[in-house]
One Martini backbone bead per residue (centre of mass of N, CA, C, O) as a GRO file, in nm:
protein
   71
    1MET     BB    1  10.140  -1.308  11.070
    2GLU     BB    2   9.992  -1.062  10.970
    3ALA     BB    3  10.131  -1.048  10.685
    4ALA     BB    4  10.007  -1.350  10.619
    5GLY     BB    5   9.702  -1.360  10.735
    6LEU     BB    6   9.714  -1.459  11.034
    7ASP     BB    7   9.571  -1.600  11.315
    8ALA     BB    8   9.681  -1.622  11.649
    9ASN     BB    9   9.435  -1.777  11.728
   10GLY     BB   10   9.534  -2.107  11.781
   11PHE     BB   11   9.813  -2.083  11.651
   12ASP     BB   12  10.074  -2.338  11.584
   13PHE     BB   13  10.392  -2.376  11.470
   14HIS     BB   14  10.461  -2.659  11.586
   15CYS     BB   15  10.261  -2.819  11.392
   16LEU     BB   16  10.478  -2.796  11.140
   17ARG     BB   17  10.707  -3.007  11.207
   18HIS     BB   18  10.599  -3.271  11.094
   19PRO     BB   19  10.559  -3.196  10.796
   20CYS     BB   20  10.841  -3.094  10.746
   21GLY     BB   21  10.995  -3.357  10.808
   22SER     BB   22  10.834  -3.537  10.610
   23PHE     BB   23  10.885  -3.381  10.346
   24LEU     BB   24  11.191  -3.394  10.352
   25ALA     BB   25  11.217  -3.702  10.362
   26SER     BB   26  11.047  -3.756  10.098
   27ALA     BB   27  11.267  -3.581   9.926
   28GLY     BB   28  11.560  -3.704  10.037
   29VAL     BB   29  11.655  -3.582  10.287
   30ASP     BB   30  11.874  -3.591  10.509
   31LEU     BB   31  11.824  -3.654  10.846
   32LYS     BB   32  12.047  -3.463  10.952
   33ILE     BB   33  11.922  -3.214  10.820
   34VAL     BB   34  11.647  -3.228  10.950
   35GLN     BB   35  11.755  -3.200  11.235
   36GLN     BB   36  11.867  -2.914  11.194
   37VAL     BB   37  11.609  -2.770  11.104
   38LEU     BB   38  11.450  -2.859  11.379
   39GLY     BB   39  11.659  -2.857  11.634
   40HIS     BB   40  11.775  -3.129  11.718
   41LYS     BB   41  11.976  -3.330  11.931
   42THR     BB   42  11.840  -3.591  11.812
   43PHE     BB   43  11.791  -3.833  11.579
   44ALA     BB   44  11.556  -3.992  11.705
   45LEU     BB   45  11.350  -3.766  11.718
   46THR     BB   46  11.331  -3.722  11.419
   47ALA     BB   47  11.279  -4.018  11.315
   48ASP     BB   48  11.044  -4.112  11.533
   49THR     BB   49  10.856  -3.830  11.544
   50TYR     BB   50  10.905  -3.611  11.274
   51THR     BB   51  10.871  -3.865  11.079
   52HIS     BB   52  10.670  -3.965  10.796
   53LEU     BB   53  10.542  -4.206  10.595
   54TYR     BB   54  10.450  -4.234  10.270
   55ASP     BB   55  10.336  -4.436  10.035
   56ASP     BB   56  10.504  -4.318   9.800
   57ALA     BB   57  10.780  -4.341   9.944
   58ILE     BB   58  10.779  -4.645   9.973
   59LYS     BB   59  10.752  -4.718   9.674
   60THR     BB   60  11.004  -4.568   9.580
   61GLY     BB   61  11.207  -4.725   9.752
   62ILE     BB   62  11.149  -5.004   9.628
   63ARG     BB   63  11.217  -4.922   9.328
   64GLN     BB   64  11.535  -4.871   9.408
   65LEU     BB   65  11.589  -5.144   9.393
   66PRO     BB   66  11.755  -5.385   9.273
   67ASN     BB   67  11.773  -5.604   9.015
   68LEU     BB   68  11.763  -5.972   9.092
   69GLU     BB   69  11.730  -6.103   8.834
   70VAL     BB   70  11.754  -6.424   8.693
   71GLY     BB   71  11.832  -6.469   8.337
   0.00000   0.00000   0.00000
C-alpha cells in the first residue's frame, strides 16, 4: 500500500470486492469466473451479494434480446 501511496489507516481492501464483482459482471464476464476471482465457495454468494447491476448494464441486456417484431 505504501508503494501505491495509500494510507493504511482506515483503508479496507475488502470494500473493493463489491465494485470488482459488479464491474466484472457488467463487462459480461461469466459469473463463475467472477466467483473464482473473488474466491467465493458458492455461486449464490457471488451473484446475490457481490454483484450489482447498473442501469446501463440492464439497458444493454434488454437491447440484446432478439427482435420479435412480426410483419
